[in-house]
C-alpha positions in Angstrom: 52.2 35.0 48.6 50.7 33.1 45.6 51.4 34.5 42.2 48.2 35.6 40.4 47.3 33.5 37.3 47.8 35.0 33.9 44.7 35.5 31.7 45.6 32.4 29.6 46.0 30.3 32.8 42.7 31.5 34.1 40.9 30.6 30.8 42.5 27.2 30.8 41.5 26.6 34.4 37.9 27.6 33.7 37.8 25.3 30.6 39.3 22.5 32.7 36.6 22.9 35.4 33.8 23.1 32.8 35.2 20.0 31.1 35.4 18.2 34.4 31.8 19.1 35.2 30.7 17.9 31.8 32.4 14.6 32.4 30.8 14.3 35.8 27.4 15.1 34.3 27.9 12.5 31.6 28.8 9.9 34.2 25.7 10.4 36.3 23.5 7.4 36.1 19.9 8.4 35.2 18.4 5.3 36.7 15.1 3.8 35.5 12.3 6.3 34.8 9.9 6.8 37.6 7.2 4.1 37.6 9.1 1.8 35.3 7.2 -1.2 36.6 4.0 0.6 37.3 1.6 -0.7 34.5 4.5 -0.6 32.0 3.7 0.2 28.3 6.1 -0.5 25.5 3.9 0.9 22.6 5.9 3.1 20.2 4.5 6.6 19.9 3.7 7.9 16.4 6.3 10.6 17.0 9.1 8.0 16.7 10.1 8.1 13.0 11.4 4.5 13.0 11.2 1.6 10.6 8.6 -1.1 11.0 11.2 -3.4 12.4 12.3 -0.9 15.0 8.6 -0.4 16.0 8.0 -4.2 16.3 7.9 -5.3 19.9 8.0 -9.0 19.3 11.1 -10.8 20.4 11.6 -12.2 16.9 12.2 -8.6 15.8 14.7 -8.0 18.5 16.5 -11.2 17.4 17.4 -9.7 14.1 20.2 -7.8 15.9 20.3 -9.6 19.3 20.3 -13.2 18.2 22.6 -14.4 21.0 20.4 -13.1 23.8 17.3 -14.2 22.0 18.4 -17.8 21.5 19.2 -18.2 25.2 16.1 -16.5 26.4 13.7 -18.5 24.2 14.7 -21.7 26.3 14.0 -20.0 29.6 10.9 -20.1 31.8 10.5 -16.4 31.1 9.8 -17.1 27.5 7.2 -19.7 28.5 5.6 -17.7 31.3 2.3 -17.7 29.4 1.9 -21.3 30.1 -0.8 -23.9 29.9 -1.0 -24.3 33.7 -1.5 -20.5 33.9 -4.1 -19.9 31.2 -6.0 -23.1 32.0 -7.1 -21.5 35.2 -8.5 -18.3 33.6 -11.9 -19.5 32.3 -12.9 -20.6 35.7 -11.6 -17.5 37.5 -12.6 -14.6 35.2 -11.0 -11.6 33.5 -9.9 -9.6 36.5 -8.1 -12.6 38.0 -6.4 -13.4 34.7 -5.1 -9.9 34.3 -3.8 -9.9 37.8 -1.7 -12.9 37.0 -0.5 -11.4 33.7 1.0 -8.5 35.7 4.0 -10.9 36.2 3.5 -13.5 33.5 3.0 -11.0 30.7 3.4 -7.6 32.3 3.0 -5.0 29.5 -0.2 -3.1 29.0 -0.2 -4.4 25.5 -0.2 -8.0 26.8 -3.2 -7.7 29.1 -6.6 -8.9 28.0 -9.0 -6.2 26.8 -12.1 -8.1 27.5 -13.4 -11.6 28.1 -13.7 -12.4 24.4 -10.0 -11.4 23.9 -9.1 -13.7 26.8 -11.1 -16.7 25.4 -9.7 -16.2 21.9 -6.1 -16.0 23.3 -6.5 -19.1 25.4 -7.8 -21.1 22.5 -5.0 -19.9 20.3 -2.5 -20.9 23.0 -3.9 -24.4 22.8 -3.4 -24.5 19.0 0.2 -23.6 19.5 0.8 -26.3 22.1 4.6 -25.5 22.5 3.9 -21.9 23.0 6.5 -19.5 21.7 9.0 -21.4 19.6 10.4 -19.0 17.0 14.1 -18.7 16.3 16.5 -15.9 15.3 16.0 -16.6 11.6 12.3 -16.0 11.9 11.1 -13.8 8.9 9.4 -10.9 10.7 8.2 -9.5 7.3 6.6 -12.7 6.1 2.8 -12.1 6.2 2.2 -15.8 6.3 4.5 -16.5 9.2 3.1 -17.4 12.6 2.3 -14.2 14.4 1.4 -15.0 18.0 0.1 -12.1 20.2 2.8 -10.4 22.2 1.3 -11.8 25.5 2.1 -15.3 24.3 5.8 -14.5 24.5 5.5 -14.1 28.3 8.3 -12.1 29.9 9.9 -11.1 26.6 12.5 -8.5 25.6 10.1 -5.5 25.6 9.0 -6.3 29.2 12.4 -5.4 30.6 13.9 -3.2 28.0 11.2 -1.0 26.3 9.0 1.8 27.7 6.8 3.9 25.4 9.0 2.9 22.5 12.3 3.9 24.2 14.9 1.3 24.9 16.8 0.8 28.2 19.6 -1.5 29.2 22.8 -2.0 31.2 25.9 0.0 30.4 28.0 -1.2 27.5 30.5 -3.8 28.5 33.6 -1.9 27.3 32.9 1.7 28.1 30.6 1.2 31.1 29.0 4.5 30.0 25.6 5.5 31.5 22.9 7.7 30.2 21.8 8.2 26.6 23.8 6.1 24.2 23.6 7.0 20.5 23.3 3.9 18.3 22.1 3.4 14.8 18.9 1.5 15.8 15.6 2.8 17.4 17.0 6.1 18.5 19.7 4.7 20.7 19.1 3.5 24.3 19.4 4.7 27.8 22.1 2.8 29.8 21.7 2.5 33.6 23.3 0.3 36.2 19.8 -0.4 37.6 19.7 -3.4 35.3 22.5 -4.9 37.3 20.8 -4.4 40.7 18.6 -7.0 42.5 15.9 -4.4 42.9 15.2 -4.7 39.2 13.7 -8.2 39.7 11.6 -7.2 42.7 8.4 -6.3 40.8 7.7 -9.9 40.3 9.9 -11.7 42.8 9.1 -9.7 45.9 5.5 -9.7 46.8 4.1 -6.8 48.8 3.6 -7.1 52.6 -0.2 -7.2 52.3 0.3 -10.6 50.7 2.1 -11.9 53.7 1.3 -15.3 55.3 2.6 -15.8 58.8 4.5 -12.5 58.5 6.2 -13.3 55.2 5.0 -12.4 51.7 4.2 -15.4 49.5 7.3 -14.7 47.5 9.9 -13.0 49.6 13.1 -13.4 47.5 14.5 -9.8 47.6 14.1 -9.6 51.4 15.7 -13.0 51.9 18.6 -11.7 49.7 18.9 -8.5 51.7 19.1 -10.5 54.9 22.0 -12.7 53.5 25.7 -11.9 53.1 25.3 -11.6 49.4 24.7 -7.8 49.2 27.9 -7.1 51.1 29.7 -9.4 48.6 28.2 -7.5 45.7 26.4 -10.7 44.5 23.1 -9.7 42.9 20.3 -11.8 41.4 21.9 -11.2 38.0 25.3 -12.6 39.0 23.7 -16.1 39.5 20.7 -16.0 37.2 22.1 -14.1 34.3 25.8 -15.0 34.4 27.9 -12.9 32.0 24.6 -11.2 31.0 23.2 -14.4 29.5 19.4 -14.4 29.5 19.1 -17.8 31.1 17.1 -17.1 34.2 17.8 -20.6 35.5 16.5 -21.6 38.9 15.0 -24.5 40.8 14.1 -26.4 37.6 17.8 -26.7 36.7 19.8 -29.4 38.6 23.2 -27.9 37.7 22.1 -24.5 39.0 20.8 -25.9 42.2 23.8 -28.2 42.9 26.1 -25.3 42.3 24.5 -23.5 45.3 24.7 -26.3 47.8 27.5 -28.3 49.5 26.8 -31.9 50.6 28.6 -33.9 53.2 28.1 -37.6 54.3 30.1 -39.1 57.2 29.8 -41.8 59.8 30.4 -41.1 63.5 30.1 -44.1 65.8 26.5 -45.4 65.6 25.2 -42.6 63.5 25.4 -41.3 59.9 25.6 -37.6 59.4 24.4 -36.0 56.2 24.4 -32.3 55.8 23.3 -29.7 53.2 24.9 -26.3 53.4 23.6 -23.4 51.4 26.9 -21.9 50.3 26.0 -20.1 47.1 22.3 -19.3 47.2 21.4 -15.8 48.1 17.8 -16.6 49.3 15.9 -19.3 51.0 16.3 -22.8 49.5 13.8 -23.0 47.9 12.6 -19.4 47.8 9.0 -19.9 46.8 6.1 -22.0 47.9 5.9 -24.2 44.8 8.9 -26.6 45.2 9.4 -29.4 47.6 12.8 -31.0 48.3 12.9 -34.5 49.8 15.9 -35.9 51.7 15.8 -39.7 52.1 18.1 -41.9 54.2 18.1 -45.7 53.8 20.1 -48.2 55.9 20.9 -51.3 53.8 21.9 -54.8 55.0 24.6 -56.9 53.4 22.2 -58.0 50.7 21.4 -54.4 49.8 17.9 -54.6 51.2 16.4 -51.6 52.9 16.1 -52.2 56.6 15.5 -48.6 57.8 14.1 -45.6 56.1 13.8 -41.9 57.1 12.6 -38.9 55.2 12.7 -35.1 55.6 11.0 -32.4 53.6 12.4 -28.9 52.8 9.4 -26.8 51.9 7.4 -23.7 52.7 3.9 -25.3 52.7 0.8 -23.1 52.5 -2.8 -23.9 52.1 -6.1 -22.0 51.9 -8.1 -22.9 55.0 -11.5 -21.3 56.0 -10.9 -17.6 56.0 -7.6 -17.4 54.2 -4.2 -18.7 53.4 -2.2 -20.4 56.2 1.4 -21.4 56.5 1.5 -25.0 57.6 5.3 -25.2 58.0 8.5 -23.6 56.8 11.5 -25.9 56.8 13.6 -24.2 54.2 17.3 -23.7 54.4 18.4 -20.1 54.7 21.6 -18.6 53.1 24.7 -19.7 54.9 22.8 -22.3 56.9 24.0 -25.9 57.3 21.2 -28.4 58.0 22.0 -32.0 59.3 19.9 -35.0 58.6 20.8 -37.7 61.1 20.1 -41.4 60.7 20.4 -42.7 64.3 20.6 -45.3 65.8 21.7 -47.6 63.0 20.4 -51.2 62.9 23.1 -53.6 64.0 22.9 -55.5 60.7 23.3 -52.3 58.6 26.3 -52.4 56.3 25.7 -49.2 54.3 23.6 -46.1 54.2 22.2 -44.4 51.1 21.1 -40.7 51.0 19.1 -39.2 48.2 17.9 -35.6 47.6 15.0 -35.3 45.2 13.6 -32.0 43.9 9.9 -31.6 42.9 10.0 -28.1 41.4 6.2 -27.9 40.8 4.9 -29.7 43.9 2.3 -27.0 44.7 1.1 -26.8 41.2 0.6 -30.6 41.0 -2.0 -30.3 43.8 -3.7 -27.4 42.0 -3.9 -29.2 38.7 -5.2 -32.4 40.2 -7.8 -30.5 42.0 -8.8 -28.6 38.9 -9.1 -31.8 36.8 -11.6 -33.1 39.3 -13.8 -30.1 38.6 -16.1 -29.5 35.6 -13.6 -27.6 33.4 -14.4 -26.3 29.9 -12.9 -28.4 27.1 -10.2 -25.8 26.4 -9.3 -25.2 30.1 -9.2 -29.0 30.7 -6.8 -29.5 27.7 -4.4 -26.9 29.1 -4.5 -28.2 32.7 -3.9 -31.8 31.5 -0.9 -30.7 29.5 0.5 -28.7 32.5 0.0 -31.7 34.8 1.9 -34.0 32.4 4.8 -31.5 32.2 5.1 -31.1 36.0 5.8 -34.8 36.4 8.7 -34.5 33.9 10.3 -31.7 35.9 11.1 -33.8 39.0 14.8 -34.8 39.3 17.3 -36.6 41.5 19.7 -33.9 42.8 22.1 -36.1 44.9 22.7 -39.7 45.7 25.5 -41.3 47.7 26.2 -44.5 49.5 28.5 -44.8 52.5 29.9 -48.2 53.6 29.7 -48.4 57.3 32.6 -49.0 59.7 31.7 -52.4 61.2 32.6 -51.2 64.6 29.2 -49.4 64.8 
């Protein structure tokens, strides 16, 4: 028979249980507030008795304490999401179309256009500041003469992901890993949640709804592609690749090093053929995931003088076009996660002495077509200036990802 606990032992046991329950409660992750991405607002309520700097939603203000994150972010495409190619389309499309685009390119309520005049003024101001957002961490936020661009011009900035109704949210601290309300000296502390480390966090802009499907697949289907890969089981989320060590880089198809890291290339000769393969070994979604890029694989057989005597080309792309009553998918030749694709040059000419393979990436292929089409229309002066600038930039974004020459075995 078990001996009854003494009064002291009983009290200690109750205290221990209560303490354990308190620790469990403290360890419960609150997650993101309901509707975090549903028309998000970052505006600070008047009830928050904070300093002017703490109320300031501009990324330059955040940089006063978070300079490392800011200096990486400002070079990213997120910081330049309010781009010439985007805003140059708005005068011809109208206010409603423009605000629909800003839902991802400048998502906060405070960033949306209030009316057509606001839109026109903002587009003109964006033209005057041709490089867009280019402040640094030493920017004097209190200088009344300093350049103060509207918050929408900063694109997907700090407040878009981290501020709702003045309250700050972020991932758990590195050392403690604590979740829930964290008391810090600035802006009333912040709420820590592991949701910032989950792929779902990116879905609002990188997973289009099913009603926007073309041939059964949403125009951007990145989260679903990731879910269908082996990456979830490996614990590899979007943030692992696109925000390594929490760096606010957001690198993607425009970055050759990022792309090359996700692929494995192999070039071999077998009898009268040359086999070139691309394996998607570290990309958790389709390569490429969106409809804008095109990847070109080229094979060239060369004779003893180095002249091209045979040429073959393949395209890796999801090509869509608006035809008649709506959008159509013309082809989808993308490489899926874990897939290995072969590009065979066969048969080889008898006088071939070597074969060269190249892989070229055109990140903005789809936009090039849009810009060229727009430039042939009767654009306003401001819209035309934006589109011309965007068109010039897209040409600079193309790059050679891979090139290799194999000397052939003469027995072929």
